[in-house]
NURO-866255 format. One record per atom (N, C-alpha, C): x, y, z; residue in one letter. Coordinates in steps of 0.2 Angstrom, whole numbers, plus 2048, in hexadecimal, padded with zeros to 3 digits. Atoms other than C-alpha are relative to their C-alpha. Example, Ala and Ser with C-alpha at 12.3 -4.5 7.8 and 13.67 -1.06 7.14 Angstrom:
<vextors>
8047FA800a/83E7EA827a/804806800a/7FC7FA7FFs/8447FB824s/7FC805803s/
</vextors>
This chain:
<vextors>
7FD7F9800m/40E82CF28m/801803806m/7FF7FD7FAr/416835F36r/7FF808800r/8027F8800l/412847F3Cl/8068047FDl/7FA7FC802r/42484DF38r/8008017F8r/800800807s/420849F26s/7FC8067FEs/8047FA802l/413857F26l/8048067FFl/7FB7FA801l/421864F28l/8048007FAl/7FC801806a/42985DF19a/7FC8017F9a/8057FF806i/41A861F0Di/8018077FEi/7FF7F9802p/41F871F04p/7FA8047FFp/8067FD802d/40E875EFEd/7FC802806d/8057FF7FAl/406875F0Fl/803805805l/7FD7FB7FCr/41387FF19r/7FD800807r/8038007FAl/40C879F29l/805802805l/7FB7FE7FBe/414880F39e/7FE7FC807e/8018037FAl/416876F49l/800805806l/8007FB7FAv/410880F58v/8027FD806v/7FE8047FAt/411873F66t/8007F97FEt/800807801g/415861F67g/8067FD7FDg/7FA802804h/427860F61h/8037F9802h/7FE8077FEg/42A850F6Bg/7FC7FB7FDg/805805803e/41C847F62e/8007FF7F9e/800800807l/421848F50l/8007F97FDl/7FF807802d/423835F4Fd/7F97FD800d/807803800r/410832F51r/7FE7FF7F8r/802802807t/40882AF41t/7F98037FFt/8077FE802i/3F9831F38i/7FD7FB7FCi/804805804r/3EC825F32r/7FB8027FCr/8067FD804w/3DE830F2Bw/800808801w/8007F87FFv/3DA843F29v/7F8801801v/8077FE7FEv/3CA84AF31v/7FF807800v/8017F87FFt/3C385CF2Ft/7F9800804t/8067FF7FCt/3B7861F3Dt/7FF807803t/8017FA7FCd/3AF870F45d/7FB7FF806d/8048027FAl/3A6867F53l/804801806l/7FC7FE7F9k/3AA86CF65k/8027F9803k/7FE8077FDd/3AA859F6Ad/7FF7FB7FAd/800804805p/3AE84FF5Bp/8027F8801p/7FD8067FEg/3B4840F65g/7FD7FA7FDg/804806803r/3A6834F5Fr/8027FE7F9r/7FE801807y/3AC836F4Dy/8077FE7FFy/7F9801800l/3BE832F51l/8027F9802l/7FE8077FEs/3C7821F52s/8077FF802s/7F98007FEg/3D9826F55g/8058007FAg/7FB800805g/3E882AF4Bg/7FF8067FAg/8017FB805e/3E0839F41e/804806801e/7FE7F9800l/3E784AF3Cl/7F9803800l/8067FC800v/3D8855F41v/8018077FDv/7FF7F9803l/3D6865F37l/7FA804803l/8067FC7FDs/3CB873F3Fs/8018077FFs/8007F9801g/3C6885F3Bg/7FE803806g/8017FE7FAl/3C2887F4Dl/7F9804800l/8067FD800v/3B088CF49v/7FC7FE807v/8038027FAw/3AB882F59w/801805806w/7FE7FC7FAr/3B488FF64r/7FC806801r/8047FA7FFa/3A889BF6Ba/803804806a/7FC7FD7FAr/3B289EF7Br/8057FC802r/7FA8047FEp/3C2898F83p/7FF7FA803p/8028067FDa/3B988BF8Da/7FF7FA7FBa/801805805d/3B5882F7Dd/8067FC7FEd/7FA803802t/3C787EF7At/8017FA803t/7FF8067FCe/3C9872F88e/7FC7FA7FEe/804806802i/3BA868F83i/8027FD7F9i/7FE802806f/3C0867F71f/8077FC800f/7FA804800v/3D2862F75v/8007FA804v/8018067FCr/3CD856F82r/7FD7FA7FCr/803805804a/3C284DF76a/8057FD7FBa/7FB802805l/3D084CF69l/8057FB804l/7FB8047FDt/3DC845F76t/7FD7FA802t/8038077FDk/3D0838F7Dk/7FF7FC7FAk/801804806a/3CD832F6Ba/8077FE7FDa/7FA802802r/3E0830F69r/8028037F9r/7FE7FE807v/3E283BF59v/807802800v/7F97FF800s/3F383EF53s/802807801s/7FE7F9800a/3F3851F51a/7FA8047FEa/8057FB802l/3E9861F4El/8038057FCl/7FE7FB804a/3EB86DF40a/7FB8057FFa/8057FB7FFa/3E287DF42a/8028077FDa/7FF7F9801w/3DF88FF3Dw/7F9804800w/8067FC800d/3D289CF41d/8008057FBd/8007FC806a/3CF8A5F31a/7FD807802a/8047FA7FEe/3C38B2F3Ae/805804804e/7FB7FC7FCa/3D08B7F47a/8078007FEa/7F9801803a/3DF8B3F3Ca/8067FF805a/7FB8037FBt/3E88AAF4At/7FE7FA803t/8028067FCi/3E889BF55i/800802807i/8007FE7F9p/3E289FF67p/8057FE804p/7FB8037FBa/3EE89EF75a/7FD7FB804a/8028057FCd/3E2894F7Fd/8007F97FDd/7FF807804l/3E2886F71l/8077FE800l/7F9802800i/3F5886F71i/8017FD807i/7FF8037F9e/3F5884F84e/7FD7FA801e/8048077FFa/3E8876F84a/8047FB7FCa/7FD805803c/3F186DF77c/8077FE803c/7FA8027FDr/40286EF80r/7FE7FD807r/8028037FAh/3F9869F90h/7FF7F97FFh/802807801h/3F2859F89h/8047FC7FBh/7FB803804g/401855F7Eg/7FE7FF7F9g/802801806l/3F8857F6El/8048057FBl/7FC7FC805p/40385DF5Fp/7FB8057FCp/8047FB803l/3FC86DF57l/8048037FAl/7FD7FD806f/400873F45f/7FC8067FEf/8037FB803r/3FC884F3Er/7FF8007F9r/801800807v/3F4884F2Dv/8008077FDv/7FF7F9803p/3F9893F22p/7F98037FEp/8077FD802e/3EA89FF1Ee/7FE7FE7F9e/801801807d/3EC89CF0Cd/8007F97FDd/800807801v/3EC889F0Dv/7F97FD802v/8078037FEa/3DB880F0Ca/8017FA803a/8008067FDf/3D7872F17f/7FF7FA7FBf/801805805a/3D2868F07a/8077FE7FDa/7F9801803s/3E486AF01s/8047FC805s/7FC8047FAv/3EB863F12v/7FD7F97FFv/803807800t/3DF854F11t/8037FD7F9t/7FE803807e/3E4851EFEe/8077FD801e/7F9802800q/3F6851F01q/8027FB805q/7FF8057FBv/3F6847F11v/7FD7F97FEv/803806802m/3EA83AF0Am/8047FD7FAm/7FD803806r/3F4838EFAr/8077FC803r/7FA8037FDr/404834F05r/7FE7FA804r/8028067FCl/3FA828F10l/7FF7FB7FCl/801805805s/3F481FF01s/8067FD7FDs/7FA803803t/40581DEFAt/8047FC805t/7FC8037FBa/40D818F0Aa/7FC7F9801a/8048067FFr/3FF80BF0Dr/8017FB7FAr/7FF804806a/401804EFBa/8077FD800a/7F98037FFa/414802EFEa/8017FB805a/7FF8047FBd/4127FAF0Ed/7FC7F97FEd/803806802l/4057EEF07l/8037FC7FAl/7FC804805t/4107EAEF8t/8057FC803t/7FB8047FCa/41D7E4F04a/7FD7FA803a/8048057FDv/4107DAF0Dv/7FF7FA7FBv/802805805l/40A7D2EFDl/8067FD7FDl/7FA803802g/41C7CFEF7g/8027FA805g/7FF8067FBr/41F7C5F07r/7FC7FA7FFr/805805800h/40F7BCF05h/8027FC7F9h/7FF803806r/4147B8EF3r/8067FB801r/7FB8057FEr/4247B0EF9r/7FE7FA804r/8038057FCl/41B7A7F06l/7FC7FB7FCl/804804804v/40E7A0EFAv/8047FC7FBv/7FB804805a/41C79BEEDa/8037FA803a/7FC8057FDg/425791EFAg/7FB7FB804g/8058047FCa/415789F02a/7FD7FA7FCa/803805804t/40D779EFDt/7F98027FEt/8067FE802e/3FC781EFDe/7FF807802e/8027F97FEg/3F7794EFCg/7FA800804g/8067FF7FBa/3EB79BF08a/7FA8037FCa/8067FE803g/3E07A1EFAg/8008087FFg/8007F9802l/3DD7B2EF2l/7FB805804l/8057FC7FDg/3CE7B8EFCg/803804806g/7FD7FC7FAp/3D87BEF0Cp/8048057FDp/7FC7FB803l/3E47C7F01l/7FC8067FDl/8047FB803l/3D77D0EF7l/7FC804806l/8037FD7FAd/3CE7D4F08d/805805803d/7FB7FB7FDl/3DF7DCF0El/8008067FBl/8007FA805v/3E07E7EFEv/7FA805801v/8067FC7FFg/3CE7EDF00g/800803807g/8007FD7F9r/3D07F0F13r/805806801r/7FB7FC7FEd/3E07F9F13d/8018067FBd/8007FB806l/3DF803F02l/7FA8027FEl/8067FE803g/3CD804EFFg/7FF7FE7F9g/800801807m/3D07FCEEEm/7FD7F8800m/803807801r/3C47EDEEBr/8037FD7FAr/7FD804805c/3CB7DFEE0c/7FC7FA7FFc/803806802w/3C47D0ED7w/8057FC7FBw/7FD804805v/3CC7C1ECEv/7FB7FC7FCv/804804804l/3C37B9EC0l/8037FC7FBl/7FD805804a/3C67AAEB5a/7FB8007FAa/804801806p/3BF7A7EA3p/7FC7FA801p/8037FA803p/3B17A7E9Fp/7FC804805p/8037FC7FBg/3AC7B1EAEg/7FF7FE807g/8018027F9r/3AE7A7EBEr/804804804r/7FD7FC7FBl/3B27B1ECDl/8047FC804l/7FC8047FCv/3C17AAED5v/800802807v/8007FD7F9a/3C27B6EE4a/7FF8077FFa/8027F97FFg/3BD7C7EE9g/800803807g/8007FD7F9s/3BF7D3EF7s/7F8802802s/8077FF7FFh/3AC7D7EF5h/7FC7FD7FAh/804802806d/39D7D2EEAd/8018057FAd/8007FB806l/39E7D9ED8l/7FA805801l/8057FB801p/3947E9ED6p/7FA7FD7FCp/806803804d/3827E5ED0d/8008027F8d/7FF7FE807a/3867EFEC0a/8057FD7FCa/7FB803804l/3947E4EBBl/7FE7F8800l/800807800s/3927D2EB5s/8067FD7FEs/7FA803802p/3A07C6EB3p/8018007F8p/800800808a/39C7C5EA0a/8028077FEa/7FE7F9802d/39E7D8E9Fd/808801801d/7F97FF7FFl/3AF7D7EA7l/8057FC7FCl/7FC804805v/3B57C8E9Cv/8008047FAv/8007FC806r/3B07D2E8Dr/805806800r/7FC7FB800a/3B97E1E92a/8087FE800a/7F9802800f/3C97D7E96f/8027FD7FAf/7FE803806l/3C87CEE86l/8018057FAl/8007FB805t/3C67DDE7Bt/804806801t/7FC7FB7FFa/3D17E9E83a/8068007FCa/7FA800805p/3DF7EFE76p/8067FE804p/7FA8017FCr/3EC7EFE84r/7FE7FF807r/8018017F9l/3ED7E9E96l/806802804l/8067FE7FCp/3EC7EFEA4p/7FC8057FCp/8047FB803a/3DE7FAE9Fa/7FA802804a/8067FD7FCp/3D0805EA7p/7FA7FD7FDp/806803803l/3BF7FEEA5l/7FB8067FEl/8037FA802p/3B580BE9Bp/7F9801804p/8067FF7FCg/3A7813EA5g/8007FE807g/8008037F9q/3AC80BEB5q/807802803q/7FA7FE7FDd/3B9810EC2d/8037F9802d/7FD8077FFl/3C17FFEC0l/8067FF7FBl/7FB802805s/3D17F8EB7s/8017F9800s/7FF807801i/3D57E7EB0i/8077FF7FFi/7F8802801l/3E67DEEB1l/8007F97FFl/7FF807801p/3EB7CEEAAp/8047FD805p/7FC8037FBv/3F37C1EB5v/8067FD7FDv/7FA804803a/3FE7B7EA9a/8008017F8a/8007FF807r/3FE7C0E98r/8067FE7FCr/7FB802804d/40F7BBE93d/8017F97FFd/800807800t/40C7A9E95t/7F97FC7FEt/807803801t/3F97A6E92t/7FC8047FBt/8047FD804s/3ED7AAE85s/7FA804804s/8047FC7FCr/3E17B8E8Ar/7F97FC802r/8078037FFv/3D17ADE88v/8017FB806v/7FF8057FAa/3D97A1E95a/803802806a/7FC7FD7FAd/3E17ADEA1d/7FB802805d/8037FD7FBw/3DB7B2EB2w/8018087FFw/7FF7F9800f/3D97C5EB4f/7FE803807f/8027FD7FAl/3D87D1EC2l/7FD8077FFl/8047FA801v/3CB7DFEC4v/801804807v/7FF7FB7FAc/3D07EEED0c/7FC8067FFc/8037F9800e/3C77FEED5e/8058057FEe/7FB7FA801g/3CF80EECEg/8027FF7F8g/7FE7FF807d/3D5814EBDd/8087FE800d/7F9802800w/3E680BEBAw/8058057FEw/7FC7FB803t/3ED819EB0t/801806805t/7FF7FA7FBe/3EB825EC0e/8047FD806e/7FD8037FAw/3F3819ECCw/807803801w/7F97FE7FFs/40381EED5s/8057FA7FFs/7FB805801a/413814ED3a/7FF7FA805a/8018057FBe/41080BEE4e/7FA7FC7FFe/806804801r/3FF806EE0r/8017FB7FAr/7FE804806r/4057FFECFr/8047FA802r/7FC8067FDa/4127F5ED9a/7FC7FB804a/8048047FCl/4057EFEE4l/7FC7FB7FCl/804804804t/3FA7E8ED6t/8047FB7FCt/7FC805803s/4097E0ECEs/8027FB805s/8008057FBe/40C7D7EDEe/7FA7FB800e/8068047FFl/3FA7D2EDFl/7FF7FB7FAl/801805806t/3FA7CBECDt/8057FA800t/7FB806800a/40A7C1ED0a/7FD7FB805a/8038057FCi/4017B9EDFi/7FA7FC7FDi/806804803v/3F17B5ED5v/8037FB7FBv/7FD804805a/3FD7AEEC7a/8027F9804a/7FE8067FCi/4047A2ED5i/7FA7FC802i/8068047FEe/3F379DEDBe/7FD7FD7FAe/802803806r/3EE79AEC9r/8047F97FEr/7FC806801a/3FD78EEC7a/7FF7FB805a/8018057FBr/3F9786ED7r/7F97FC7FEr/806803802s/3E7783ED1s/8017FB7FAs/7FF804805d/3EE77BEC1d/8047F9803d/7FC8067FDd/3FA770ECCd/7FB7FB803d/8058047FCr/3EB76AED7r/7FC7FC7FBr/804804805l/3E3764EC7l/8047FB7FCl/7FC804804s/3F275BEC0s/7FF7F9801s/8018077FFa/3EF74AEC8a/7FA7FE7FCa/806802804g/3DD74AEC1g/8018017F9g/7FF7FF808s/3E3750EB0s/8047FA7FDs/7FD806802r/3EF741EAFr/7FB7FA7FFr/805806800l/3E1735EB3l/7FB8017FAl/8057FF805a/3D573EEA7a/8047FE7F9a/7FC801806q/3E373DE99q/8007F97FFq/800807801e/3E572BE9Ce/7FA7FD7FEe/806803801l/3D3727E9Cl/7FD8027F9l/8027FE806v/3D0731E8Cv/8047FB7FBv/7FC804805r/3DE727E83r/7FE7F9800r/803806800l/3D7717E89l/7FA7FF7FCl/806800804v/3C671BE82v/8018007F9v/7FE7FF807v/3CD720E71v/8037FA7FDv/7FC806802a/3D8711E70a/7FB7F9801a/8058057FFd/3C8706E73d/8027FA805d/7FE8057FBa/3CF6FEE83a/7F97FD803a/8068047FDa/3C46F1E8Ca/7FC804805a/8047FD7FBt/3B66F7E96t/8027FF807t/7FE8027FAt/3BD6EEEA5t/806805802t/7FA7FC7FFe/3CD6F9EA3e/7FE808801e/8027FA800i/3C3709EA1i/7FC802807i/8057FF7FAl/3B6707EB0l/804802806l/7FD7FD7FAp/3C3709EBEp/802807800p/7FD7F9801r/3CA719EB7r/7FA805800r/8067FC7FFl/3B8720EB5l/7FE801807l/8028007F9e/3B571CEC7e/805805803e/7FB7FB7FDl/3C5725ECCl/7FF8077FEl/8017F9802a/3C1734EC2a/7F9803803a/8067FE7FDg/3B0734ECBg/7FA8017FBg/806800805l/3A5731EBBl/7FC7FA801l/805806800d/396726EBBd/8007FD7F9d/7FF804806a/399718EAEa/7F98007FCa/806801804a/386718EAAa/7FE8067FCa/8027FA803a/38572AEA4a/8068057FFa/7FB7FC801v/393733E9Cv/7FF8037F9v/8007FD806i/394740E8Ei/8078027FEi/7F97FF803a/3A3742E82a/8008077FDa/7FF7F9803v/3A9754E7Dv/8068007FDv/7FA7FF804a/3B6758E70a/8008087FFa/7FF7F9801a/3BD76AE6Ea/8078017FDa/7FA7FE803s/3CA773E63s/8008077FFs/8007F9802a/3D0784E60a/8058017FAa/7FB7FF806e/3D878BE50e/806803801e/7F97FC7FEh/3E5796E58h/800800807h/8007FF7F8a/3E279CE6Aa/7F97FE802a/7FA8027FBp/3E0795E77p/8037FA7FDp/7FC806801r/3ED788E76r/7FD7F9802r/8048067FEp/3E8775E78p/8007FF808p/8008017F9d/3EE775E8Ad/7FB805804d/8047FB7FDe/3E5785E8Ee/7F87FE7FEe/807802802l/3D577EE85l/7FE7FB805l/8028057FAc/3D5770E92c/7FE803806c/8017FC7FAh/3D677CEA0h/7F98047FFh/8067FC801l/3C8786E98l/7FA7FB801l/8058057FFl/3BD776E97l/7FF7FF807l/8018017F9r/3C0773EA9r/7FC805804r/8037FA7FDe/3BA784EADe/7F88007FFe/8077FF802i/3A9782EA4i/7FC7F9801i/804807800l/3A576FEA5l/7FE7FF807l/8028027F9p/39C768EB4p/8057FD804p/7FB8037FCt/3A6763EC3t/8007F87FFt/7FF807801g/3AD751EC1g/8027FE7F9g/7FE802807s/3B1752EAFs/8077FF7FFs/7F9802802a/3C174AEA8a/8028027F9a/7FE7FD806v/3CA754E9Bv/8077FE7FEv/7FA802802g/3D874DE91g/8028037F9g/7FD7FD806l/3E2752E81l/8027FB7FBl/7FE804806l/3E3749E70l/8038047FBl/7FC7FB804d/3F0752E66d/7FD807801d/8027F97FEd/3E8763E64d/7F9801802d/8078007FEe/3D775EE69e/7FE7FE807e/8018027F9a/3D075EE7Ba/7FA7FC800a/806804800v/3C4750E7Fv/7FE7FF807v/8028017F9a/3BA74FE8Fa/7FA7FB800a/8058057FEl/3AF742E97l/7FC804806l/8047FC7FCv/3A174BEA0v/7FA7FC804v/8068047FDp/394744EADp/7FA8037FEp/8067FE802a/383745EA6a/7FB801806a/8057FE7FAa/37674EEB1a/7F97FD7FFa/807803801g/367745EAAg/7FF7FF7F8g/801801807p/35F740E99p/7FF8077FCp/8027FA804d/35A752E95d/806805801d/7FA7FC7FFh/36C759E99h/8028047FAh/7FE7FD806d/36F766E8Cd/807803801d/7F97FE7FFl/382767E8El/8038047FAl/7FE7FC805a/38576EE7Da/7FD807801a/8027F97FFg/37A77DE81g/804803806g/7FC7FD7FAe/38377FE92e/8078037FDe/7F97FE802i/39477FE89i/8008067FBi/8017FA805r/38E78BE7Br/7FF806804r/8027FA7FCq/387797E88q/807803804q/7FA7FE7FDa/397797E92a/8068037FCa/7FB7FE804l/3A3799E84l/7FE8067FCl/8027FA803l/3997A7E7Cl/803806803l/7FD7FB7FDv/3A07B2E89v/8078027FEv/7FA7FF802l/3B17B0E82l/8018027F8l/8007FF807a/3AC7B3E70a/8048077FEa/7FC7FA802p/3B37C5E70p/8087FF7FFp/7F9801800g/3C47BEE73g/8037FB7FBg/7FF806805l/3C37B0E65l/8008037F9l/8007FD807t/3C77BBE56t/8047FD7FBt/7FB803804d/3D47B0E4Fd/7FF7F87FFd/802807801g/3CB7A0E4Bg/7FA7FD803g/8068027FCg/3BF79CE59g/8017F9803g/8018067FDl/3BA78CE62l/7FB7FC7FDl/805805802a/3B277CE5Ca/7FF7FB805a/8028057FAv/3A9770E68v/7FB7FB7FDv/805805801g/3A0760E65g/7FE7FC806g/8038047FAv/395757E71v/7FC7FA7FEv/803806802a/38F745E70a/7FA7FF805a/8068017FBk/37F73EE78k/8037FC806k/7FE8037FAa/381736E89a/8007F87FFa/7FF807801t/387724E8At/8027FC806t/7FD8047FBt/38D716E95t/8077FF7FFt/7F9802800a/39F710E98a/8017FC7F9a/7FF804806e/39D703E8Ae/7FF8047F9e/8017FD806g/398710E7Dg/805807800g/7FC7FA7FFl/3A671DE82l/8048017F9l/7FC7FF806r/3B171AE72r/7FC8037FBr/8057FD805g/3A271DE67g/7FE807801g/8027FA7FEa/39D72CE71a/8068057FEa/7FB7FB801v/3AE734E6Fv/8018017F9v/8007FF808k/3AE731E5Ck/7FB8047FEk/8067FC802e/39D739E5Be/802807802e/7FF7F97FEa/3A3748E65a/8068037FBa/7FA7FD804r/3B374AE5Ar/7FD8017F9r/8037FE807h/3A8749E4Ah/7FC806801h/8047FA7FFa/39D756E52a/804806800a/7FB7FA800r/3AC761E55r/8038027F9r/7FE7FF807a/3B275FE43a/7FB8047FCa/8057FC804l/3A1765E3Dl/800807803l/8007F97FDa/3A2774E49a/8058047FDa/7FA7FC803a/3B3778E42a/7FF8037FAa/8027FD806g/3AB77CE32g/7FD806800g/8037F9800g/3A278BE38g/804806801g/7FC7FA800t/3A779DE39t/7FF804806t/8017FC7FAd/3A17A3E4Ad/8057FF805d/7FB8007FBp/3AD7A6E58p/7FF7F9804p/8028067FCv/3A4798E62v/7FB7FB7FCv/804804804r/39D789E59r/7FF7F9804r/8018067FCv/39577BE63v/7FB7FB7FCv/804805803v/38D76BE5Bv/7FE7FB805v/8028057FBg/382760E66g/7FE7FA7FDg/803806803p/37B74FE64p/7FA8007FBp/8067FF804g/36B755E5Cg/8028027F9g/7FE7FE807e/37575CE4De/8037FA7FDe/7FC806803l/37E74BE4Al/7FB7FC7FCl/805804804a/36E743E43a/7FE8037FAa/8027FC806t/36D74FE34t/8057FF7FBt/7FB800805h/376752E24h/806803802h/7F97FD7FEa/38375CE2Da/8057FB802a/7FA8057FFl/38C74CE33l/8037FE7FAl/7FE802807l/38D746E21l/8058057FDl/7FC7FA803l/394757E1Bl/807800804l/7FA7FF7FDa/3A1757E29a/8057FA7FFa/7FB806801s/3A8746E24s/8038007F9s/7FE7FF806v/3AA74CE12v/807804800v/7F97FC800p/3BD751E0Ep/7FF8077FDp/8007F9802d/3C0763E0Cd/8008027F9d/7FF7FF807d/3C5763DFAd/7F97FE7FCd/806802803a/3B575ADF5a/7FA805802a/8057FB7FEr/3AA766DFFr/8018067FCr/7FF7FA803t/3B2775DF7t/7FE7FF7F8t/802801807l/3B076DDE5l/7F98007FFl/807800800f/39E769DE8f/7FC807800f/8037FA7FFr/39977ADEFr/8028057FAr/7FF7FB806d/3A2784DE1d/7FD7FE7FAd/803802806r/39B77ADD3r/7F9801800r/8077FF800v/38977CDD9v/7FF807801v/8017F97FFl/38A78EDE0l/8048057FCl/7FC7FB803g/398795DD6g/7FD8057FBg/8037FB804p/38D79CDC8p/7FC805803p/8047FB7FDl/3817A4DD4l/805805804l/7FB7FB7FCr/3907ACDDEr/8028057FBr/7FD7FB805a/3977B3DCEa/7FB8057FDa/8067FB802y/3867BADC8y/7FF805805y/8017FB7FBd/3837C2DD9d/805805800d/7FB7FB7FFe/3947CADD9e/8008057FAe/8017FC806a/3917D1DC7a/7FA804800a/8077FD801h/37F7D6DC9h/7FD802807h/8037FF7F9r/37C7D8DDCr/7F97FD800r/806802801a/36E7CDDD9a/7FD7FC806a/8028037FAd/36D7C4DEAd/7FD7F97FFd/803806802l/3697B3DE2l/8017FB806l/7FE8067FBi/3727A8DF0i/7FB801806i/8047FF7FAr/3687B1DFEr/7F97FE7FEr/807802802t/3587AEDF4t/7FF7F9800t/800807800l/35C79CDF1l/7FF7FD807l/8008027F9e/35F79AE04e/7FA801803e/8077FF7FDt/34F7A2E09t/7FB7FC7FDt/805804804f/345799DFCf/8007F9803f/8008077FDl/34B788E03l/7FE800807l/8028007F9q/34978DE15q/7F8800801q/8087FF7FFv/336791E12v/7FD7FA7FCv/803806803s/334780E09s/7FD8027F9s/8027FE806g/332788DF8g/7FA8047FFg/8067FB801s/324794DFCs/8028067FDs/7FE7FA804w/3247A2DF0w/7FE806804w/8027FA7FCs/31A7AEDFBs/804801806s/7FC7FF7FAr/3237ABE0Br/8078027FFr/7F97FD802c/3347ADE02c/7FF8077FFc/8007F9802a/32E7BDDFBa/7FF805806a/8017FC7FAd/3287C3E0Cd/806801804d/7FA8007FCq/3387BFE15q/8058057FCq/7FB7FC804m/3427C8E07m/7FE8077FEm/8037FA802h/3367D6E05h/8008027F9h/8007FF807l/3347D3DF3l/7F97FE7FDl/807802803h/3257D1DE7h/8017F87FEh/800808802v/3217BEDE3v/8037FF7F9v/7FD801807n/3257C1DD1n/808801800n/7F87FF7FFs/3377C7DD6s/8037FA802s/7FE8067FEv/3397B7DDFv/8007FB7FBv/801804806r/3337ADDD0r/8068017FBr/7FB7FE805y/33F7B6DC5y/8077FD802y/7F98027FEr/34E7B3DD0r/8017F8801r/8008087FFi/34A7A0DD3i/8017FE7F9i/7FF803807q/34979EDC0q/8078027FEq/7F97FE802r/35A7A7DBEr/8057FB804r/7FC8057FDi/36179BDCBi/8007F97FDi/800806804e/35B78CDC2e/8048007FAe/7FD7FF806e/362792DB2e/808800801e/7F98007FFl/373795DB9l/8037FA803l/7FD8067FDt/375785DC3t/7FE7FA7FDt/802805804g/36C77ADB7g/7FC7FB804g/8048047FCr/361773DC5r/7F9803800r/8077FE800d/34E773DC7d/7FE7FF807d/8028007F9l/348778DD8l/7F97FD801l/8068047FFa/33876FDD5a/8017F8802a/7FE8077FEr/34275EDD7r/803800806r/7FE8017F9l/346758DE8l/8087FF800l/7F9801800e/358752DE3e/8048067FFe/7FD7F9801d/35C763DDCd/800804806d/8017FC7FAr/35676CDEBr/8057FD805r/7FB8037FBv/361760DF6v/8078027FEv/7FA7FE802d/370764DECd/802807801d/7FF7F97FFl/36E777DEDl/800801808l/8007FF7F9f/36A775E00f/8077FE803f/7F98037FDl/37A76BE04l/8058057FEl/7FB7FC803a/384777DF9a/800807805a/8007FA7FBl/37E786E04l/8037FE807l/7FE8027F9r/38277CE14r/808800800r/7F9801800l/39477AE0El/8048077FFl/7FD7F9800r/39778DE0Dr/804801806r/
</vextors>
């Protein structure tokens, strides 16, 4: 901002007293001071505001003006409220040292001058920086490799005082101008991003705003997003233009990231298809080696989504959360990954569940199902992939947003249930539990919950009564009613098994 712009701000009504030939000087900052020698607090380019409290006698004026000139300030704006004038010695000193001097009207507060000037400075910097980022975007788009997002975010933070961060699901910090504030966790930011009714959106309780990177082309649970300081609804048009340029650059960098993975993706796709096709181990081994996988310890993973994210986005999501070196391919609508095993006690299913739970708030339309097999060698990969896909099918029968079935759950009745056709599952469940459901709906009797609790405590009357906060006689009455309605005797093991399996098919 140039000094001549001060004269064009109608609300300030500043009057130039001396320095008519210096109006092309630029203002970098605004400082208010009443120190006689403020030089050590100035760094050049400031508009200095002063009420002249420092002036006890005319000799003080020379000290003050010389300090401003030495610090290379742009101009002085002053008014002596007590004397209701600007002293002649101050005017002469400013003329002598070539320092432009403005008179501030008596009814205009220095705070108003600061606010008006700083607002225009911020707008000008945002516009300049938007142009810089626009040029950078064109440069990045035409280059083989981008320079990364870190320097750009540093530029925004340094020139505009607006800290910014880029995050990827499920909470990986891609880049940032500073460390995230201690009060904010990546999981909190992901949750806010996924649950915001509309984007961009201010973050409730924080002076931050969240912006999507590729909302028109990418499911929200798979999109990168930008977090910037400030309330988006209060930004100027220039600052909004700046963040629009910034998100465009982030989108380019995200696309570049995908491109860098494309060669590995093709290899992974080929490897997965060879394994499923039961290719010879001699054909699989070289590709395992190219993918960086140890043929002696590999874990197969299968995943699917009912609606969002799309299959290709699900592959990207798995690459985000799986250990480095994993090979992820696509079989129809199902993503299949081969993952390096970290050891015999590697709880990969637990790690995947923990990572995906961050995305649960955004999985309101179906959710994710993931199956994990036990670690195997190259010779057992086809069986491991089958095992992972069976586990995924079992997980798909759940209702939670994130369902992960690990190898420990595949040695139970659950695997058998997963292999039963849907119509047979529904028929068995309705025939066994249908009378109880109808009775509960008609009488609010809670028989199904009583049955489930009774079986969970291995048929203990007292423990069942304690858990349900009932008298033991009430439990006995309910169990008797269950036996009458279902035609089954809960003292017989086979009847208990029928009821247990029917409950598991709900």
